[in-house]
C-alpha positions in Angstrom: 0.1 -0.1 -0.1 1.1 3.5 -0.5 0.7 6.8 1.4 0.6 9.7 -1.2 1.7 12.9 0.0 0.8 16.1 -2.0 3.3 18.9 -2.2 1.1 21.8 -3.5 2.9 24.8 -4.7 1.7 27.8 -6.9 5.0 28.4 -8.7 3.9 31.8 -10.1 2.1 30.2 -13.0 -0.6 28.3 -10.7 1.1 25.0 -11.7 0.5 22.2 -9.1 3.4 19.9 -8.4 2.8 16.5 -6.9 5.2 14.6 -5.0 5.0 11.1 -3.9 6.3 9.0 -1.0 5.8 5.4 0.1 4.3 4.3 3.5 2.1 1.6 4.7 -1.1 3.8 4.9 -4.0 3.8 2.3 -4.6 7.4 2.0 -3.8 11.0 3.6 -5.9 14.2 3.7 -3.6 17.3 3.2 -5.2 20.5 2.5 -8.6 19.2 1.9 -7.5 16.8 -1.0 -7.4 13.0 -0.7 -5.7 10.9 -3.1 -6.2 7.1 -2.9 -3.7 4.5 -3.5 -6.0 3.6 -6.5 -5.6 6.9 -8.2 -9.1 8.0 -7.6 -9.6 11.2 -5.5 -12.2 13.1 -3.4 -12.1 16.7 -2.2 -13.1 18.0 1.2 -14.7 21.2 -0.5 -15.7 22.5 3.0 -12.3 22.5 3.9 -10.9 24.2 1.0 -13.8 26.7 1.3 -12.5 27.7 4.6 -9.1 27.9 3.2 -10.4 30.4 0.5 -11.9 32.6 3.1 -8.5 32.3 5.1 -6.6 33.4 2.2 -8.3 37.1 2.6 -5.9 37.5 5.7 -3.3 38.0 3.2 -4.8 41.5 2.8 -4.2 42.3 6.3 -0.6 42.1 6.5 1.7 45.1 5.7 3.3 43.5 2.7 2.0 41.9 -0.7 -1.2 43.5 -1.8 -1.3 46.2 1.0 2.3 47.4 -0.1 1.7 47.2 -3.7 -1.8 49.1 -3.5 -0.6 51.8 -0.9 3.1 52.0 -0.8 3.3 52.8 -4.6 1.1 55.7 -4.1 1.3 59.3 -2.5 0.2 57.9 1.0 2.6 55.6 2.5 6.4 55.1 2.4 8.8 52.7 3.9 11.9 54.6 4.6 15.4 52.9 5.4 16.2 53.8 9.1 19.8 53.2 9.7 20.4 49.6 9.3 16.7 48.8 9.7 13.9 48.6 7.2 16.2 48.5 4.0 15.2 44.8 2.9 17.0 45.1 -0.2 15.3 48.4 -1.0 12.2 46.9 -1.7 10.0 49.3 0.1 11.8 52.4 -1.3 11.4 51.0 -4.8 7.7 50.6 -4.5 7.1 54.2 -3.3 9.6 55.6 -6.1 8.5 53.5 -9.0 11.8 51.7 -9.5 10.8 48.1 -8.8 11.7 45.3 -11.1 10.4 41.8 -11.8 12.4 40.4 -9.0 10.8 42.6 -6.4 9.8 40.0 -3.6 6.6 41.6 -2.8 5.5 41.9 -6.4 6.1 37.9 -6.5 4.4 37.3 -3.2 1.0 39.1 -4.0 1.0 37.1 -7.4 1.5 33.8 -5.5 -1.0 34.8 -2.5 -3.7 35.8 -5.0 -3.4 32.7 -7.4 -3.1 30.2 -4.5 -6.4 31.2 -3.5 -7.6 31.0 -7.0 -6.7 27.4 -6.9 -8.5 26.7 -3.8 -11.7 28.2 -5.0 -11.4 26.3 -8.5 -11.4 22.9 -6.4 -14.5 24.0 -4.5 -16.2 24.9 -7.8 -15.7 21.5 -9.4 -16.6 19.5 -6.4 -18.6 21.6 -3.8 -22.3 22.0 -3.1 -24.4 24.5 -5.0 -23.9 27.0 -1.8 -20.4 26.3 -1.6 -19.8 26.9 -5.3 -21.5 30.2 -5.3 -19.3 31.4 -2.5 -16.2 30.0 -4.1 -17.0 31.8 -7.4 -17.5 35.0 -5.7 -14.1 34.7 -3.9 -12.4 33.6 -7.0 -13.9 36.9 -8.7 -12.6 39.1 -5.9 -9.0 37.5 -6.0 -9.1 37.8 -9.9 -10.2 41.3 -9.6 -7.0 42.2 -7.8 -4.8 40.2 -10.3 -6.5 42.2 -13.2 -5.9 45.5 -11.3 -2.3 44.8 -10.4 -0.8 42.6 -13.2 -3.1 43.3 -16.2 -3.3 39.7 -17.3 -4.6 36.5 -15.4 -3.6 32.8 -15.9 -6.4 30.4 -15.8 -7.0 26.7 -15.9 -10.1 25.1 -17.7 -11.8 22.5 -15.7 -10.3 19.1 -16.4 -7.2 20.2 -18.1 -4.0 18.5 -17.5 -1.9 19.9 -14.5 1.1 19.3 -16.6 0.3 21.8 -19.2 1.0 25.3 -18.8 -2.0 27.6 -17.5 -3.7 29.5 -20.4 -3.8 33.5 -20.0 -6.6 36.0 -20.3 -5.9 39.5 -21.4 -7.1 42.2 -19.1 -10.1 42.7 -21.0 -10.8 38.8 -21.4 -10.4 38.5 -17.5 -12.5 41.5 -16.6 -15.5 40.0 -18.9 -14.9 36.5 -17.1 -15.2 38.2 -13.7 -18.2 40.4 -14.5 -20.0 37.5 -16.0 -19.2 35.4 -13.0 -20.7 37.7 -10.5 -23.8 38.5 -12.6 -24.3 34.7 -12.9 -24.2 34.0 -9.1 -25.5 37.3 -7.5 -29.3 36.0 -7.6 -28.2 32.9 -5.7 -26.1 34.9 -2.9 -27.7 35.3 0.5 -28.6 38.7 2.1 -26.0 40.1 4.5 -26.3 38.8 8.0 -24.5 40.4 11.2 -21.4 38.6 10.0 -20.3 40.4 6.9 -17.3 38.1 6.5 -19.5 35.5 4.7 -20.1 36.2 1.0 -23.5 37.9 0.5 -25.4 39.8 -2.2 -24.3 43.4 -1.1 -20.5 42.6 -1.5 -21.2 41.2 -5.0 -23.0 44.4 -5.8 -20.1 46.3 -4.6 -17.6 44.3 -6.4 -19.5 44.8 -9.8 -19.7 48.4 -9.2 -16.1 48.6 -8.8 -15.5 46.6 -12.1 -17.8 48.8 -14.1 -16.3 52.0 -12.5 -12.7 50.7 -13.6 -13.8 48.9 -16.9 -12.6 52.0 -18.8 -9.2 51.5 -17.3 -9.1 47.7 -17.7 -10.2 47.7 -21.2 -8.0 50.7 -22.4 -5.7 49.9 -25.2 -2.9 51.3 -23.4 -2.8 50.5 -19.7 -1.5 54.2 -18.9 -4.4 55.6 -20.8 -6.2 57.6 -21.8 -9.2 56.0 -20.5 -13.0 56.3 -21.8 -15.7 55.7 -19.2 -18.8 54.5 -21.1 -21.8 55.9 -19.9 -23.5 52.6 -19.9 -20.9 51.4 -17.4 -21.3 54.2 -15.2 -25.2 53.8 -15.1 -24.2 50.1 -14.1 -22.3 51.5 -11.1 -25.2 53.5 -9.9 -27.7 50.6 -10.2 -25.3 48.2 -8.4 -24.7 50.8 -5.6 -28.5 51.4 -5.4 -29.1 47.7 -4.8 -26.8 47.6 -1.8 -28.8 47.6 1.3 -26.8 49.3 4.0 -26.1 52.6 5.6 -23.3 54.5 6.9 -22.1 53.9 10.6 -22.9 56.7 13.0 -19.2 57.1 14.0 -16.3 56.6 11.3 -14.3 54.6 13.9 -17.2 52.0 14.2 -15.7 50.6 11.3 -12.4 49.9 12.9 -12.8 49.3 16.6 -12.3 45.6 17.9 -16.2 44.9 17.6 -16.5 46.4 14.1 -18.4 43.5 12.9 -21.2 45.3 14.5 -21.3 48.2 11.9 -23.8 48.3 9.4 -21.3 50.0 7.0 -19.2 47.0 6.3 -20.3 45.0 3.3 -17.4 42.3 3.3 -14.5 41.8 5.7 -12.0 39.3 6.5 -13.0 37.4 10.1 -10.6 37.6 13.0 -11.2 36.0 16.4 -10.3 37.4 19.6 -7.1 35.6 20.9 -7.2 33.6 17.7 -6.5 34.1 14.0 -6.1 37.9 14.0 -2.5 38.4 14.1 -2.1 40.1 10.7 -4.1 43.2 11.3 -1.9 44.2 14.2 0.3 45.5 11.4 -2.1 48.4 11.0 -0.9 49.9 14.2 2.5 48.1 14.5 4.0 49.2 11.4 4.6 52.7 12.1 4.3 52.8 16.0 7.6 53.5 18.0 9.0 50.9 20.5 8.1 52.8 23.5 4.5 53.6 22.6 1.4 51.6 23.6 0.8 49.5 21.8 4.6 49.1 21.0 5.4 49.0 17.3 8.2 48.3 14.8 9.0 51.9 13.9 9.0 51.5 10.1 6.3 52.9 7.8 5.2 56.6 7.7 2.7 58.7 6.1 4.0 61.2 3.4 3.5 64.8 4.7 1.9 66.0 1.2 -0.9 63.3 1.8 -1.5 64.2 5.3 -1.9 67.8 4.4 -4.9 67.0 2.6 -6.9 66.6 5.9 -8.0 69.5 8.1 -6.5 69.0 11.6 -9.8 68.5 13.0 -11.1 65.7 10.8 -12.1 63.0 12.9 -10.9 60.4 10.3 -7.4 61.0 11.5 -7.6 62.0 15.0 -9.8 59.9 17.4 -8.9 61.3 20.8 -11.8 59.6 22.7 -11.0 59.4 26.3 -11.0 55.7 26.5 -8.3 55.7 23.8 -6.2 58.3 25.5 -6.4 56.1 28.9 -5.2 53.1 27.0 -2.8 54.4 24.6 -1.8 57.9 25.6 -2.2 59.5 22.2 -5.1 59.3 19.6 -5.7 56.8 16.7 -5.5 57.8 13.4 -2.3 59.8 12.2 0.3 60.8 14.9 2.7 63.7 14.6 4.4 65.6 17.4 5.0 64.8 20.8 3.9 61.2 21.8 2.6 60.7 25.4 2.3 57.9 27.9 -0.5 55.5 28.2 -2.3 55.2 31.7 0.5 54.4 34.5 3.3 54.2 32.1 6.6 56.3 32.5 8.6 58.3 30.0 9.8 55.2 28.2 6.4 53.5 27.9 7.2 51.0 30.7 4.3 50.0 33.3 6.9 48.5 35.8 10.0 50.1 37.7 13.5 48.7 37.8 12.3 46.5 40.8 9.3 45.1 38.9 6.7 47.2 41.0 3.8 48.5 39.1 3.5 52.0 38.2 0.4 53.6 39.7 -1.7 56.8 39.6 0.1 58.2 36.4 -2.6 59.8 34.3 -2.6 59.1 30.5 -1.3 61.7 28.3 0.8 63.7 31.0 4.1 62.1 30.5 6.3 62.8 27.6 7.7 59.7 25.8 11.3 59.3 24.9 13.1 57.5 22.4 15.6 54.6 23.1 18.3 57.4 23.5 16.5 59.5 25.7 15.4 62.1 23.2 11.9 63.4 22.9 9.9 60.9 20.8 8.5 63.6 18.7 7.3 62.5 15.4 8.1 65.1 12.5 6.5 65.5 9.1 9.8 65.9 7.7 11.1 62.6 6.1 13.7 61.3 3.8 13.9 57.8 1.9 17.0 57.1 4.0 17.0 58.5 7.5 19.5 58.5 10.4 21.1 60.8 13.0 18.9 62.4 15.5 15.6 61.9 13.8 16.4 58.2 12.8 13.6 57.0 15.3 11.1 60.0 15.1 11.1 61.2 11.2 7.7 60.6 9.7 4.0 60.8 10.7 2.9 57.6 11.9 -0.6 56.0 11.5 -3.2 53.5 13.2 -6.3 52.9 11.1 -7.5 50.4 13.3 -8.2 51.0 17.1 -5.9 48.4 18.8 -7.7 45.7 20.9 -6.4 46.4 24.4 -7.1 42.9 25.7 -5.4 41.4 23.0 -2.7 43.5 21.0 -1.1 40.3 19.2 -4.1 38.6 18.2 -6.9 41.2 18.0 -10.6 40.7 17.2 -10.9 43.7 14.6 -12.2 42.1 11.5 -10.3 43.6 8.4 -12.6 45.6 6.1 -12.4 44.7 2.4 -15.6 46.7 1.3 -17.5 49.4 2.7 -20.6 51.2 2.0 -18.9 54.7 2.0 -16.8 53.5 -0.7 -19.7 52.3 -2.6 -21.4 55.9 -2.1 -18.3 57.6 -3.5 -18.1 55.2 -6.5 -21.7 56.3 -7.1 -20.8 59.8 -7.0 -18.0 59.5 -9.4 -20.0 57.6 -11.9 -22.7 60.1 -11.8 -20.2 63.1 -12.4 -18.6 61.0 -15.2 -21.7 60.4 -17.3 -24.7 62.2 -15.7 -26.1 59.0 -14.9 -28.5 60.2 -12.2 -28.3 60.6 -8.3 -27.3 63.5 -5.9 -23.7 63.9 -5.6 -24.2 66.8 -3.1 -26.0 64.6 -0.6 -23.3 62.0 -1.0 -20.5 64.4 -0.2 -22.3 66.0 2.5 -23.1 62.6 4.1 -19.6 61.3 4.0 -18.0 64.6 5.2 -20.4 65.6 7.9 -19.9 62.3 9.9 -16.4 63.3 10.4 -17.1 66.7 11.4 -16.0 68.4 8.2 -17.6 70.7 5.3 -18.3 68.6 2.1 -15.7 68.6 -0.6 -16.9 70.0 -3.9 -19.5 68.0 -6.0 -16.8 67.5 -8.8 -14.7 64.8 -9.8 -11.7 66.4 -8.1 -13.9 66.7 -5.1 -14.7 62.9 -5.4 -10.9 62.1 -5.7 -10.1 64.3 -2.6 -12.8 62.7 -0.4 -11.8 59.2 -1.5 -8.3 59.8 -0.4 -9.6 61.0 3.2 -12.2 58.6 3.6 -10.5 55.3 2.5 -7.2 56.0 3.6 -4.7 52.7 4.0 -7.8 50.6 2.7 -6.2 49.3 -0.2 -7.8 51.3 -3.1 -5.4 54.4 -3.3 -3.3 53.0 -6.2 -6.5 52.2 -8.2 -7.8 55.7 -7.7 -4.8 57.5 -8.7 -4.5 55.3 -11.8 -8.3 56.0 -12.6 -8.0 59.9 -12.1 -4.7 60.0 -13.9 -2.5 61.0 -11.0 -0.4 57.7 -10.4 2.5 58.6 -12.6 2.7 62.4 -11.5 5.6 63.6 -9.6 5.0 64.0 -5.8 6.8 64.2 -2.7 9.7 61.9 -2.5 9.2 60.8 -6.1 10.2 64.3 -7.7 9.5 62.9 -11.3 7.1 61.6 -13.6 7.2 58.0 -13.9 7.2 55.9 -16.9 3.9 54.6 -18.3 5.1 51.0 -17.5 4.4 51.5 -13.8 0.7 51.5 -14.1 1.0 47.7 -13.9 3.5 45.6 -12.1 5.6 43.1 -13.8 4.7 39.5 -14.0 7.2 38.1 -11.4 10.5 36.5 -13.1 10.1 32.9 -12.3 6.3 32.9 -13.2 7.5 33.3 -17.0 8.3 29.6 -17.1 4.9 29.6 -18.4 5.3 30.3 -22.1 1.6 31.7 -22.3 2.6 34.6 -20.0 4.1 37.6 -21.6 5.9 40.2 -19.6 4.2 43.5 -19.3 5.5 46.2 -21.5 8.6 48.0 -20.3 10.1 45.5 -18.2 
């Protein structure tokens, strides 16, 4: 008898490699796939569907898709800090548009997305009707990101040989496929329950709106434009947004607190469990926070001042100073600049115990100025260079916390990761109306979005929508997509004082993926 072990690897072209070894057992279940000694196979589609959902956690980390979508823009930068955070310049390459096909984050994002497409395919070929509908939506979402980032998408036809190279859709073909998939399944998806991490009809309407809004970009002859937005596509955006049954949360930060699963605004999310599988989302507060702060951080990424200056200083979206937050952390959540303070009962180095191990008590939060590791004031400055050192090594750059840290579980928090939000849908509708005069009140949308954060509405113009999207959706993975659609992505900006070459509107196909002869490198690489 033989025991067959599966070594499943998506080697950049989503090719599956099987390895075999001998034992005295009949069969083994690994990753939901069972291969028997007689060569037949069955699939645990329920287990594979769980894996396809868990793949969404790849969007929570500070690398892969998040780095490509945000660090390549005007919003986020990963400076080298002395001997820290260089990582072969991969972060700086993303911000300055100097990456090449060997950038590891470009490769990792490709692998992450296509490995989940593979899991979805197995469910689609073997699951129940309910499982198949969910898997088709998840596959559409993963493919949307492949289309957006890389401009082409490998695929396998059902029943095709695993030894053959996957075929490849063009950007236009892949876009048409994903739209057709969503339109085919939308009638079979359930309404959104109290758990937005389960595929639902509102999420499908959102994704279709996103596809129709970007169809002019995805179907353009030249990926760098110019782009033509068909009025019929814009009408589709308005229609799909209108079909979403949702509302804005009363408070912007309801969407990012540990119990954000209660927000009516979240249309689709990646589920985290308190004390369980939620480690990746901690990057949203640790990636830029200093070692002495509460919660302590990795002192890495920063917000570019040019982007930060788009906000009014009293905009609640960048400064939540509710008392319970100050008590726990000493400083607001959102963007942080200036002198950092202590959390309750913590000293100037963020410690809650003295040298003898005794707990500090009766120290009010926000009253003690924190210091860096050399004893200098921990004062974050807007001034920043791509390579920092000297006295500002630990303090250069505005820092950020998009999610409210879970005080009781800083390492494995409960906050669900937001993938789709109703405010985004409303702003998509406003943009579509302005691009085509396709109906609806743009002023009402702009007023609702801004008023919630204590701000006056941005102008009811395309430029106003672009400005408001940057304020409302910071660090939610849409900035690159928005900048490209509005023709801003290649422009000169802070820390990138030149116009980028047109090739940078798409990422290159990772170098090793080109073993698949059907894949062609994107122009210019």
